[in-house]
N, C-alpha and C positions, 0 to 999 in steps of 0.2 A: 502489427500485433492485433489480435482479436480481443475486443472487450465485450463481454456478454452481461446483460442485466437480467437477473432472475425475475420472474413475474410474480406479482402479488396484488391483492385487491384492496388492501386497507392499510392505514397507518400502523406503525411508524414507517417513515420513508427512509431511504438511504441517506447517509451523512454526506456522501460524495456522489456527484453525477458522473455519467460517462465522460462528459466534457472535462470535468475536473481531474478525473483519473488520467485521461489522455494528456492533459497539461502537465501533471506531475511526472509522467513518463517522458515527456519532451524536455523538461527543464533539468533532469538529472543527466549525468554523463551516460553516453550510449552503453558503455561497458556495464553499468548498473542494471540495465534492462535487457541486455542481450540474452540472458539465461531464462527470460520469461517469454513464453510463447502465447499465453492467453491470460486474461484477467476476468474473473467472474465476480460480479456484485451479487452475492447470494441473496435469495429471498428469505433465508432463515434469519431469525432474530438471535443475536449473539448470546443474550442471557439464557436462551432456551437450548443452546448447544453445550457440549461438554468441552469446548475448546479453551485453551489457555489464553489465547490472544485473538483479537478480531481480524488480523491479517495473517493468513497462513500460506506458506509456499510448499508445493509438492514437487520435489526434485524429479521424480520419475516422469511426470507429465509436464513439467515446467509450467505449472498453473499456479497463479496467485489468486487466492480466494479472499474476498473481503466481506465480512459479516458486519455491516455498518448500520443496519436499520435501527433507528432510534438513538444512535450515538452522536457525539459531537463532531462536526466537520473537521475542525482543526486537529483534534486528537487523532482521528482516523488518518488524516493527511500525514501527520507526524509518524504514526505507526507504519504507514505505507513506505515512507522514506526510510525509516529504520530497517524495515524488511529488505528493501532494495539494496541498501548499503551492506547488510549482512550477507545477502545472496552473493554480492560481488566479492566480499571478503572471503567467503567460504570457497568461491570459485578460484580465488588466488591463493587459497590456503593460508590466509593471514588471520590474525586475531586482533580484536580491539582490546586495549588495555588502558591503564591510567594515562599513558603518554598520548594516546589517540582516543579522545573522547567522542563517542558516537553522536552525542548531541551537537558538538561543535562541527562535526563533519556534515550533518544534514542541515544545519542552521541557514546557510546561504540559500539553499533550495526552498526551505520552508518560508523564508522571508520573501522570495520571489513569488511563491504561490499565494501568500497572504496579500500581496499587492494587487493581485488580479481578483476582481469580484465578478461573479456570473450573475 
């Protein structure tokens, strides 16, 4: 999988590094990431975009875009895991409901990620 980092010349920096994104993609089940062909750490600042959330997936290109400049590392990691879980659920045509809490699904992967410090 290709991970691309957008170029920029000043702060704020990305919340996640390429290494951290790669780690997140390795610790989740393979089926979660198989529908993602590339990840882009965008040089755009999330607050200046009109996006609803800082992690966006485009089905047609299978690209995951992360707008994390100036945001909190743990929050972006959690949102990335949420998005990967949702991509997998949509591919399987399943829905998350009260019996299957999305936070509970991603918790073991988030815990693994938080144990590793770069």
